[in-house]
N, C-alpha and C positions, 0 to 999 in steps of 0.2 A: 377164339379169344373170349374170356369171361368179362362181362360188363361190370365195372366197379360198383359196389353197392354204396348207398348213402344212409345216414341216420335220419331220425325224425326231424331234427332241427333243420337239416339241409333240405329235407323234403318240403317243409313249409315254404322255404324260399323259392324252390323250383316251381311248386304248384301255383304260387302267387303269380309268377311270370306266365305260366301256361294258361291260367284262367284269364289273365288280362289280355293275352293275345289270341284267345279263343282257339287254342290248340288242343285237340283231344289227347289224352294221356292214359297210359296203362301202368298201374303200380303193381309190380310183382313183389310178393313177399310171403314168408311163412305164416301159418295161422297164428292169430293172437298177438301180433306185434304192433297193432294200432292203425292199420290202413283205414278202416272205416271211421275210427275215432278222429283221425287227422282230417279227413275230407269233411266230416260233419263240423269239426271245429273251425276249419277255414271258412266254411259257408257262414257260420255264425258270426265270425269276426268281420266278415265283409258284408253283413246284412243281406245275404243271399238266401233265397229259398233252397231247399234241397229235397229231391225225390230219390229215395234209396230203393233200388230195384235189385232183388236177388235173382239173377238170371237162371241159376241152376234149377229154380222152382217153376220156371215158365216153359210153355210151348211156344212155337213160332206164332200160332194163331192168337196167343195172349198179347203179343206185341202188335201184330198187324191189325187185329180187331176182328169182330164177328161180321160176316157179310150179311147185308140186309137188302131188300128190294125197295127202290124208290124211283117212281116214274119209269117203271119197267127197266130199270138199270140196277146193277149190283153196286152197292156202296159199302165200304168197309168202315165200321165204327171203331175208332181208336180206343184203347183202354183208358179208364178214368185217371190212372196215375200219371199219364204223360201231361206235361204242362200245356195249357192252351192260351192263357192270357197274353196277348201280344205286347203288353207293357211290363210284364213281369221279368225278373232276373233271378237266375238260380243255377244250381248244379244238378245235372242229371247223373246220378252216381250208379253206374252199372257194375255191381259187385258180382263176384264169382263168374266172370265172363268166360274164362277158359274151362270152367266146370259145366258150362251150359251145353245142351245138345247141339250138334252141328247145324241143325235147321235154325236154331235160335241165333247162333253166331252169324249165319248167313243173313238173317233179318237185321241184326245189329250192324252189319257191314253197310247197308244202305243208310241207316241212321247216322253212322259216323261219317260216311262219305258225303252224303247229300243233305244231312239234317232232316231227312224225310223217311217215312216208312208207310207204305201204302198211300193213303190219301192224307196222312198226317204230316204237318210241317212244324218243326220245333221253333218256338219264338226266338228272335235274334238275341235276346238277353240271356239265353241259357247256354251253359258250357257242359261238355261231356267229360267225365272222369270215370275210367274203368279200373277195376282191380281184380286180382286173382292170386291163387297160390302158385308156388313154383312147382315145376314138374317133379322134382326130387323130394317133395314133401309127403309122398305116399298117399296123396288124396286122389279124388277123381278129377283128373285134369286132361283136357284134350289139346292137341296142338292147334293153334289158331291158324286160319287161312292166311297165306302170305299177303293177299291184297288188304286184308284187315290189319295185319301187323304193320304194313307200310303206311297206313293212314293215321298212326298214332305215335307219339313219343313214348318210349319205354324206359321206366325207372325202376331199379331194383332197390328195395328197402330192406335194411337189416336192423335188428335190435342192438342198441348200444347203451351201455350202462350209464354213461354221462347224461345222455338224453333222458333216459328213464328216471334217473335220480332227480334231475331238475323238475320233471313233471311230478314225481312222487312227493317231493317236498311241498310243492304248491298245492297238491291235492290230498295232503294229510294221510299218505300211505303209512301203515304202521312202521314204527322205527325198527322192529325186528326184521322186517323185510329190507329196508334201506341199508341197515347195518350189515346184514348177512350178504347182500349182493355187492356191497362195497368190498367185503372180504373175498367173495367168490363171484366176480362179475361174469365169469364164463357160464354161470348157471342162470343168467337172465333168460337165455333162450337155448334150448337143447334140441337135438334131432328127434324127429318123430320115431317112437319105438317100432321095432319090427312087429308084424302082426302076430308072431308066435309068443310074444311076451304076455304074461298074465296081467300086468298092470300097464294099461295103455297111456297113462297120464305122462305128460312131459312139461318142461319149463317153457313158459312164454310170459311176456309182460302181462297179458290178460290173466294167466293163471296166478301170478303173484298178486295181482290186484284183487282177484277173487279170494285168495288166501288171506290177504290183509283185511277184507271185509269180515271174513269168518272169525279171525283172531280178535277183531274189535268187539265181537259179540260175546266173547267168553274170556274169563280171567284165568282159566286153567288150560294151558296148551297141552299138558300131560294127558288130558282126557280126550284129545282129538287127534292122536297120532294117525289113525286110519284115514282121517279126512286130509291131513297134511300129505300123506303118501298118495292119496287119490287125486290130489290137486296138482302137485308138481313132480310126481314120480317118487319111487322108493329111495333111490340113491340120493337125490337132492333133499328129500324129506328127512332122511337120517341125519345129513349134515346140518340142515336147518334146525332141527330139534336140539342137536348138540350145541349149536351156536346160541340158542336161546338160554341154555343153561349157563353159558359164559355171561350172557347179557345180564342175568339176574344176580351176578356177583359184582357188578360195577359199584364204584364209589357213589356216595350220595349226590345225585344230580342237582337237587335243589340247593345243596350246600355249595356246589361249584358255581351255580348261577348267581348265588347271593354273595360270592366272593369269600366264603367262609372255609373253603377247602381247596387245596392245590394237589390233591391225591391223583396220581396218574398210574393206570395199570401198565404192565410190561408187555403182555402178549399182544401181537398185532390184531388178533381176532377181537380181543377185548377193546382195543383202541377204536376199531371200526364201530363196534357196538356203542362205545362211549360217545363218539361224535354224533351218531344217529339219535341217541337218547337226549343229548343236549339240544339238538335242533328241534326235536319233537316238543320239549318242554319250554323252549325259549318263548318269552312273551314281550319284552320291552327293551329299550335302549339302555336302561340302567343295568340290566343284565349283560348287555353287549359289552359295556365298559369292563365288567369283570371278566368276560370271556377273552377280551384282547389280552389281558394280563395272564389269564390261565393258559392261553394258547402257547405262550412263551415257555411253558413247562413241558409241552408236548414235543415229540420228534418233529422235525421240520415238515415232513410230508403230511402229517396229521394236523399240524398247526395251520398249514395252508388250506387243507381240505375243510377243516372246521369253519374257518372264516369265509371261504368261498360259498359253502353251503348256507352259512348264516346270511350272507348277502342275498342269496336266492329267496330266502324267507322274508327278509326285511332289508330292502334296498336303502332305507334311510340311514343305516349305520355307516354307510360310506361317507356321510357328512360329518361324522364325529371326529374330534381332534385325535382321539385314541387310534382311529383308523389310519390317519396320516402317520402317526408314530409307528404303528405296526408295519405300514408299507415300507418305511425306511429299512426295516430289518428283513422283511420277507418279500418285498416287491419283485426281486429278481427270480423268485420261484413261481410266480403267477404266470400262467400261460394264457 
């Protein structure tokens, strides 16, 4: 039986519980979907230190420490990255666990089981979070020993567009990306290509974020087609470039925000692009009042999407009288 996967929003909730109860957890997920980002973000939000260890790059001796002689006895010197302050609190993030050599996995087993390794004991305020890729992601992945599996809670993470969009709006991801993935949410994350394919790039939230940063640095996407293909893959890249051409035919966004235009495109791809462009340029509640009126000109699903995304960017608009009036018409469509 396949374990149901969860999105990033749900992962935040579950990790909060597991960290609070000091329960070791293993997050399974494809490359580039945000496992490391989420663990680091949770540590920051809870004022916890974090030690990020990439286990695939270590040997067992790197964890247990180098042996030294003291008083005619062998003593193991633990690595400097393991926390030692008894009053500290944090997350020991063991990434790429199932890509690590079996000898390293065996060493981690003692750390997860007893919170010890060699002569090292982890401070009580520290929690263990592990992560790794799925076996079918065509990476270097080893099956974990069953005793180690049984000492952790296992959660499968998958990329979901709604979670990505909420993060993207708050982190100023380029509207080209948000609009395109609204139109083609299935391309947020794609399968890892076969090794025989000439272009090994594929879609992940990390790849789209990287492409957003690249687009922010140039005004001419027509000059970076090879970069687009090399970031998200050729098929997705072709579709994305075609979408950008639609994006550039949109009505005047500033005129819509100022209440001077009620122009509405007809094509669904253009409507997704329009909503993303409006959210990107939105600045204040005066514009929000105009957008409540403008949304009534849109098809229902886009009217609801626009206002929901607007609230993600500016929660204060929910206090406007215009929002209450808008809810009377569209409240039944909000999930």
